[in-house]
MIMAR-56967 format. One line per 8 residues: their letters; for each residue x, y, z of C-alpha. Coordinates in pm, 1 decimal, decimal comma. Each point is the difference from the previous one (the first is absolute). Example, Ala and Ser with C-alpha at 12.3 -4.5 7.8 and 13.67 -1.06 7.14 Angstrom:
2
AS) 1230,0/-450,0/780,0; 137,0/344,0/-66,0
//
This chain:
509
MRFVLVAA) -1080,1/-154,3/-1640,2; -246,1/-111,1/245,5; -319,7/65,4/-248,1; 205,0/-151,0/-289,5; 37,1/-387,9/295,9; -375,4/56,3/114,8; -121,5/20,7/-416,1; 243,2/-342,2/-86,1
GLSMILLA) -164,3/-163,5/313,1; -315,3/33,4/-183,9; 51,8/-175,4/-252,5; 201,1/-244,4/181,0; -427,4/-70,9/146,6; -10,5/-141,2/-356,3; 311,3/-151,1/-94,5; 124,0/-165,9/300,2
GCATGNRT) 260,3/-268,8/70,6; 244,9/46,5/-300,1; 297,9/141,7/-4,6; 414,3/-5,5/-161,8; 197,3/-270,4/70,6; 345,7/72,4/230,7; 252,2/307,7/-171,8; 376,7/-140,8/103,6
FEQTPSFA) 295,5/256,4/10,4; 295,8/-19,5/214,2; 69,3/245,2/278,0; 259,7/48,4/223,8; 3,1/85,9/379,0; 169,9/320,5/127,8; 1,9/165,0/316,9; -13,5/341,7/217,7
PEQPTGTR) 348,7/90,4/83,0; -3,1/-63,3/396,7; -44,5/392,6/145,6; 369,9/93,5/-117,2; 191,6/287,3/271,8; 230,9/163,8/-293,7; -327,1/208,2/-198,2; -111,1/301,5/31,6
LSQATRNL) -364,2/-98,6/77,0; 129,1/-202,7/285,2; 238,9/279,3/72,6; -353,5/217,7/30,6; -192,4/-204,1/182,4; 292,8/6,0/283,0; -58,8/354,1/-14,3; -321,0/39,9/39,6
GDPRDGRS) 53,5/-111,6/324,8; -74,9/-406,3/2,7; -45,5/-171,4/392,3; 156,9/-309,2/-130,3; -281,1/-149,3/209,1; -238,1/-99,8/-221,2; -222,3/267,1/-111,1; -24,6/47,7/-380,7
GVKVIGNG) 47,4/423,0/-82,4; -339,3/93,9/-180,1; -175,7/329,1/-179,1; -340,8/7,3/-161,1; -0,8/108,4/-364,9; -385,2/184,7/-106,8; 98,7/224,0/-234,3; 73,3/-119,7/-305,2
EEALAARI) 261,6/236,0/-179,6; 172,3/-122,2/282,9; -32,8/-352,1/4,1; 187,7/6,2/-359,2; 241,5/202,0/184,2; 60,6/-254,9/247,7; 43,9/-253,5/-282,1; 215,4/230,4/-253,8
ALAEAADK) 192,2/75,7/279,6; 102,2/-407,3/128,8; 38,6/-30,7/-321,6; 235,8/200,2/-2,8; 164,0/-122,2/301,6; 55,9/-356,8/-78,1; 389,6/-81,2/41,0; -116,1/-397,7/-105,0
TIDAQYYL) -328,3/-130,0/-35,9; -340,2/84,4/-83,6; -357,8/-202,3/69,9; -281,5/120,0/-153,6; -361,9/-199,8/-29,1; -310,0/131,4/-96,1; -310,2/-33,6/-144,5; -32,5/306,8/-209,6
LHNDLTGQ) 275,2/176,8/-215,9; -159,3/212,5/-253,7; 156,1/120,9/-333,8; -80,3/375,8/89,5; 220,0/276,8/140,9; 84,5/-108,9/323,9; 34,9/-361,3/-110,9; 297,9/74,7/-265,2
VYAWSLLQ) 120,6/287,5/334,8; 47,6/-330,8/170,2; 120,0/-256,8/-244,5; 222,5/261,6/-80,6; 106,0/71,6/398,0; 56,3/-467,8/-43,6; 224,7/32,6/-314,8; 187,2/263,9/159,9
AADRGVRV) 104,6/-155,2/322,7; 49,8/-320,0/-228,6; 249,6/153,5/-280,7; 283,6/43,5/357,1; -26,2/-287,0/95,2; -322,5/-76,5/233,9; -189,0/-361,0/-65,3; -311,0/40,7/-41,5
RLLLDDMD) -352,3/-177,5/-3,2; -328,5/96,8/-131,6; -250,2/-241,8/114,2; -344,8/124,3/-185,6; -311,3/-140,9/24,7; -135,2/-74,0/-417,1; -342,5/184,9/66,1; 87,6/297,0/-211,3
TAGYDAAT) 391,6/-62,9/-118,8; -90,0/-141,5/-357,4; -25,8/350,6/-121,4; 440,3/116,4/52,9; 69,1/-396,3/-115,1; 292,7/115,1/-137,8; 154,3/267,7/218,4; -18,6/-280,3/188,7
AALDSHEN) 176,7/-228,0/-167,9; 255,0/285,4/-74,4; 12,1/83,7/353,0; 55,7/-362,0/83,2; 255,7/-28,4/-196,5; 278,8/195,1/142,6; 216,6/-209,0/232,8; -139,8/177,2/338,8
IEIRLFNP) -357,9/-6,1/-31,4; -220,0/-326,2/14,0; -398,3/18,0/1,7; -198,9/-270,4/65,5; -387,0/-10,3/-51,7; -231,7/-120,3/235,0; -218,9/-272,2/-106,1; -20,4/125,8/-365,1
FWRDQSLV) -198,9/60,4/-316,3; 115,8/-204,4/-245,3; 111,4/190,0/-285,9; -138,3/-272,4/-275,4; -374,1/32,3/112,2; -193,9/266,4/54,0; -171,7/198,9/313,7; -301,3/-121,0/-86,6
AAGLTDFR) 83,1/-323,2/-47,3; 158,3/6,7/241,2; -262,8/43,6/254,8; -276,6/-223,1/-173,8; 228,8/-340,0/16,8; 328,9/148,0/330,7; -279,4/185,0/201,2; 78,7/-205,6/335,9
RINRRMHN) 425,5/99,7/-15,1; -12,8/357,2/-217,7; -291,1/67,5/291,0; 227,7/2,8/215,7; 337,2/355,6/-16,3; 219,1/87,5/264,5; -100,2/263,9/170,8; 323,6/58,4/202,0
KSMTADNA) 150,7/338,3/-51,4; 376,0/62,4/137,9; 341,5/131,1/-90,6; 315,5/-83,6/244,2; 371,0/132,7/-72,2; 260,9/-138,3/107,9; -218,7/-171,3/216,5; 90,1/300,6/268,1
MSIVGGRN) -292,9/172,7/-75,7; -436,6/-76,2/-173,5; -275,9/167,7/-127,4; -277,2/-186,8/92,7; -372,8/72,4/-75,2; -334,0/70,4/-244,1; 169,6/187,9/-275,2; 47,4/-184,6/-299,9
IGDEYFLA) 272,4/247,7/-328,2; -235,8/230,4/-114,2; -101,7/364,0/-41,4; -309,1/-69,6/173,1; 142,1/-117,1/354,4; 241,5/276,0/-21,9; -257,2/319,2/-74,7; 257,1/40,5/-408,7
KKEMNYSD) -426,5/-87,6/-151,9; -203,9/302,3/-110,7; -316,6/-216,7/-25,9; -6,0/-239,3/349,9; 227,4/-14,4/246,7; 20,5/-213,5/383,5; 88,5/-6,7/303,1; 206,0/-230,4/194,2
LDLLLAGP) 258,6/-79,6/242,8; 349,8/-225,1/-9,4; 263,4/-2,8/242,2; 380,0/80,3/-16,1; 170,0/-253,5/234,4; 335,3/-117,4/140,9; 90,2/-206,0/225,4; -99,0/-383,8/30,8
VVGEVSEN) -299,9/8,0/-165,9; 181,9/68,2/-299,8; 176,4/-339,9/15,7; -322,9/-147,2/56,4; -139,9/218,4/-363,4; 260,7/-115,5/-139,2; -11,4/-390,9/62,5; -381,6/29,9/-45,2
FDLYWNSK) 180,0/105,0/-354,2; 172,4/-267,3/-80,5; -282,1/-269,7/69,1; -208,3/173,3/-278,7; 338,5/4,8/-195,5; 92,9/-394,9/-9,5; -366,1/-61,7/-23,5; -122,6/-198,4/-313,6
FAVPARAV) -276,9/256,3/-41,9; 332,5/270,9/-60,7; 57,5/-35,6/-383,5; 294,5/107,5/-161,4; -108,2/283,3/-246,1; 166,8/-113,9/-274,4; -168,7/-314,4/39,7; -325,8/112,4/19,0
IGEPEGFS) 5,2/304,1/-319,2; 358,9/-135,3/-216,2; 315,3/104,5/-95,3; 115,0/466,0/1,7; -220,8/64,0/-419,9; 3,2/317,7/-111,3; 96,7/205,8/285,3; 367,1/-13,8/146,8
LKETRARL) 70,0/56,7/372,6; 196,6/314,7/-159,0; -247,3/142,0/-163,0; -197,0/-64,9/258,2; 230,7/179,4/238,0; -73,9/308,1/-219,6; -302,5/34,2/27,3; -18,8/-9,6/366,3
NQIIGDAR) 317,7/253,1/-20,4; -281,8/220,6/-280,3; -281,0/19,0/233,0; 199,4/-2,7/328,6; 131,7/301,1/-127,8; -353,4/175,8/-133,8; -133,2/-110,3/299,6; 284,5/237,4/261,4
ETKYANVV) -179,1/300,4/-149,9; -332,4/-67,8/130,0; -150,3/176,1/274,5; -32,9/-322,8/143,7; 309,8/-194,6/8,7; 126,4/408,4/186,8; -273,3/-128,9/237,5; 101,9/-362,0/68,8
RAAREQNF) 378,3/146,1/8,2; -123,3/270,4/263,9; -182,8/-332,3/202,3; 331,4/-192,9/-4,3; 258,7/272,5/165,6; -317,2/39,7/258,2; -17,6/-387,9/99,6; 271,5/-182,1/-185,6
TASTLKLD) 412,1/168,9/111,7; 162,5/-92,4/274,4; -71,7/355,8/164,2; -422,4/-49,3/-121,2; -79,8/-397,6/91,5; -151,3/-72,5/358,4; -110,9/-317,8/106,6; -161,8/-105,8/268,4
WVPAKMYS) 142,5/-389,6/185,1; -326,6/-257,1/39,4; -12,9/-349,1/45,5; -159,1/-143,1/-393,7; -61,2/-287,5/-69,8; -53,6/-120,4/-434,0; -277,9/-161,2/-83,8; -52,3/-180,2/-284,4
DPPSKAAG) -238,6/-270,1/-203,6; 260,0/-291,9/-161,8; 23,1/-42,8/-369,4; -174,5/-306,6/-22,8; -341,2/173,6/95,1; 71,3/20,8/-395,7; -87,1/-322,1/-54,3; -268,5/-11,5/216,3
EDNTDEIL) 151,5/-215,1/228,2; -154,4/-102,9/408,5; 178,4/206,2/190,2; -274,0/207,7/161,4; 241,6/22,4/323,6; 236,7/155,2/-202,5; -128,8/261,4/-182,9; -18,6/387,5/71,2
ASQLVPYF) -304,9/-23,8/141,0; -5,5/-237,6/255,8; 355,2/129,6/138,3; -195,2/340,8/85,9; -339,9/-122,2/183,2; 147,6/-90,7/314,7; 56,5/390,9/-14,3; -337,1/56,9/-75,5
AQASSKVE) -94,7/-315,5/249,3; 224,4/270,1/294,4; -210,6/317,8/-93,3; -141,6/119,1/318,9; -62,6/429,9/-64,1; 25,5/112,8/-375,4; 80,4/-120,1/-388,1; -17,0/252,6/-275,1
IISAYFVP) 87,9/-171,1/-356,2; 59,8/148,8/-299,7; 44,5/-191,6/-303,5; -211,0/133,8/-355,2; -83,6/-320,2/-53,7; -255,9/-100,7/233,4; -222,0/-279,8/-35,5; -61,9/-190,7/332,3
RRRGTEWL) -286,9/-166,8/-137,9; -233,4/-193,0/274,3; 264,7/-195,1/209,4; 218,2/291,6/-36,4; -306,3/261,2/109,3; -94,0/-231,6/319,1; 359,2/-107,0/95,3; 49,1/490,4/-3,1
RELENRGV) -361,0/-38,0/179,3; 151,6/-277,5/254,9; 267,2/262,8/106,3; -263,3/292,1/51,8; -159,4/-207,5/233,2; 282,5/-79,4/175,4; 46,7/343,8/48,4; 232,0/27,2/-227,5
EVRVVTNS) 17,4/344,3/-255,8; -13,5/-46,5/-373,7; 26,1/236,7/-214,8; 82,5/-26,0/-363,6; 92,7/262,7/-258,4; -52,9/-153,5/-335,8; -118,8/168,6/-371,9; -316,1/190,6/-134,3
LASNDVKP) -105,5/-114,9/-254,0; 182,1/271,3/-225,7; 345,1/-45,6/146,1; -1,0/-378,0/-80,3; 159,9/-75,8/-279,0; -190,6/-385,0/-24,3; -440,7/58,9/-44,5; -7,5/-385,9/143,7
VYAHYAKT) 209,1/4,9/285,4; -255,0/327,7/109,8; -321,9/-135,8/-123,1; 101,4/-350,4/283,1; 132,1/217,6/259,0; -320,7/216,5/14,6; -200,1/-290,2/69,3; 170,1/-50,2/325,6
RRSLLKGG) -23,9/374,3/77,9; -307,4/-23,8/250,8; 37,3/-283,4/137,6; 389,7/97,8/80,5; -210,4/364,2/124,8; -246,9/-237,1/209,6; 295,7/-161,3/151,3; 114,8/324,4/149,0
VELYELRP) 305,1/20,6/-273,8; 85,2/336,2/-105,7; 21,3/46,1/-370,0; 163,6/327,3/-136,8; 23,7/-21,3/-426,5; 258,3/190,9/-112,4; -89,8/348,3/-304,4; 156,7/40,8/-309,7
DADSENQR) 19,3/298,5/77,1; 232,9/-59,0/296,3; 278,2/242,1/15,8; 204,0/-57,8/320,5; 316,8/230,8/44,9; 295,2/-294,8/86,4; -160,3/-199,2/-387,7; 32,9/349,0/-186,8
GVNWGQSQ) 203,2/-5,5/-247,8; 43,1/179,9/-363,2; -328,9/-174,7/-231,4; -253,1/-114,0/359,0; -168,2/353,0/10,8; -118,4/-95,1/-371,1; 0,3/-395,0/40,4; -303,6/-260,9/156,5
SGLHAKAF) 133,1/-89,3/314,4; -28,4/-397,0/85,2; 76,0/-220,4/290,5; 288,3/-259,6/-53,6; 100,8/-32,4/309,4; 46,8/-353,3/252,2; 12,8/92,7/335,1; -158,0/-102,8/394,5
TIDGRYMF) 96,6/98,9/259,3; -116,9/-208,0/368,3; -31,5/100,8/315,0; 188,3/329,9/-7,3; 338,4/-204,5/-36,7; 26,7/-262,9/-321,9; 25,9/166,2/-316,0; 10,5/-158,2/-321,5
VGSFNWDP) 112,7/122,8/-346,3; 0,6/-217,9/-278,2; -132,7/-122,8/-378,7; -319,5/-120,8/219,1; -343,2/45,1/-83,6; -350,0/-87,8/216,3; -119,4/-175,5/-229,6; -53,6/-350,6/-156,5
RSVNINTE) 323,1/-49,3/-298,7; 249,8/189,6/297,8; -171,3/-292,8/230,2; 18,4/-326,6/-228,5; 156,6/92,7/-374,1; 279,8/259,5/-33,8; 332,7/-35,7/264,3; 78,1/312,3/200,5
MGILIDSE) 183,3/131,2/215,9; 61,4/299,6/266,2; 186,6/127,4/329,2; -164,6/-17,5/325,5; 122,5/226,6/262,1; 15,0/-10,6/424,6; -38,9/336,8/101,9; -220,3/181,5/173,1
QFTESWSA) 125,9/333,7/-78,8; 79,2/-85,8/-315,1; -334,1/-130,3/-104,8; -217,3/298,8/215,7; 223,4/242,0/-149,1; -144,8/-156,9/-379,0; -353,8/-69,2/135,9; -21,9/418,6/140,0
KLGGVLLT) 119,8/81,3/-326,5; -279,7/-264,6/-187,6; -297,0/181,5/239,5; 113,0/374,3/-147,9; -10,6/-149,4/-332,5; -349,5/-183,4/3,7; -180,9/313,6/112,3; 91,8/227,2/-346,1
ETYSIRLE) 8,5/-218,7/-266,8; -210,3/-318,5/91,2; -384,5/-43,3/-18,5; -117,0/-152,0/381,3; -267,9/-292,1/-143,3; -307,9/57,6/314,0; -272,4/-219,3/54,3; -258,5/246,9/173,4
EDDRISWT) -306,4/-127,1/159,7; -189,6/0,2/-309,4; 215,1/-305,7/-157,0; 166,6/228,4/-200,2; 250,9/1,0/-113,0; 207,9/286,0/-56,4; 366,7/232,8/-46,0; 131,1/318,8/154,7
ETDDGGAQ) 198,2/236,5/-206,4; 224,7/200,0/291,6; 160,2/272,6/-138,9; 321,3/152,1/62,2; -189,5/280,2/220,8; -166,0/-245,6/186,7; -316,2/60,6/-143,3; -203,6/-308,1/-131,3
IVYYYEPT) -213,3/-207,8/-248,6; -228,4/-259,5/13,4; -104,6/-185,9/-300,7; -283,6/-272,7/5,9; 109,7/-172,8/-338,3; 384,3/-121,6/-117,1; 96,5/368,8/-113,4; 324,6/-99,9/-218,7
GSFWDHFV) -3,9/-205,7/-324,1; -244,5/87,3/-311,1; -304,2/-104,6/-101,9; 167,7/-325,7/-180,9; 272,8/-105,1/232,4; -277,6/-18,4/285,9; -173,9/-219,3/-260,6; 239,6/-212,0/-48,4
AGIYALIP) 106,1/-21,9/337,9; -350,0/-165,5/-6,2; 84,8/-217,2/-208,6; 283,3/-164,5/40,2; -170,9/-15,1/378,7; -217,0/-247,8/-75,9; 323,0/-235,2/-215,1; 129,9/-258,4/264,9
FGSQL) 343,8/29,6/5,5; 76,3/185,8/275,9; 276,8/-313,2/60,6; 139,9/157,2/-279,9; 56,2/305,7/144,2
//
């Protein structure tokens, strides 16, 4: 999806200034309920030890099958409302399982509001229209691609608008529990795809911060950018709600018999039952871009990146950054070097050439690599054959690895998990969100786990005395192999990345 927008941006260089006219539609405002006290989830929060002193309950979800189990469990536990907001919801197995879980909740009377960025929804318009016809389901599309215009035409004539996407990812049930993080809804985010699976992070949340997530959802839901689905795709035609329900039931019936489903069920039993779910109660705050960022409005003081800058300005000892798409460019590179110059240890984990699914991103990151290393920044790149114990699933051993997580820590005290990549697209173009935790014990524990992963699952990138860049691989036994060339990717991958590095579209990555 990111590559599509970049390609459209190249075309826009030739056709700047053209745009389609404004569209009109009816939108009825709605809001999350006040945090109810009589729901199963509110009772569960109390049972999980809510201290009622302003702290929030937090659980890190690193395993993909566990992440899917969490979403299914949250949908099944909802009594009144589900509010979900995603950049991508794929029409694949886990996407269909997720849609089925929302339909099941709606069938028992739960109000479901589903806000999707319109980047990837056109392929299943019929099912969207059918689900939207349910009396308890409303679907809105953020900054939509109007169906009377092709994607190519939109890229050529309306690029300034469609280039700005909603990258937020959250799910909230009964305004009592939320899941916020880096995962979209699709097989590769939940270890369900044989060809490629992502390493990613989510947070399961309870307590006061959930109210902040709900308020933010309402802000997006009622914004002018959230267009009712049927205003975009029309009324259901040829695929009724009854047929959709039957089709999803058939898919679920078949899926229940798979090995993958057995692992998801086991993950749920081990992590999300009344006796197994554990939360850490810590100070936590939600940060988000305003939905008006989708219009490119001048609100620099309000965007997420600006809100996070003060934490880095106060950093005194260590900054750890995990970013699937890491494109610091010159200004970001200088900023990270400045942190090092004032005594702050900076460590960055990102994708290698072969583990990065967007070659232009790797190409423009690689242009900054030498300068970062010269400035003292530690760099680590994910190995495409990474096989972490805490990530391994049914398909992980036979699939290529890719990093999709977006997180950072500061001074072993603050930890942020969300949708925000360290690249121009997250900073200036897309809307993003995430949760900032303020807890030394929680953050240091997570940082220690990261250190173990870095040793065996990444290449350590160094600048040698002769000014060559090296990639060091460490196996499980501690033996090291040092490469003096990029050890991943085919000849063609390297050639293509070299071409992309020459194209001046870094501001769009």
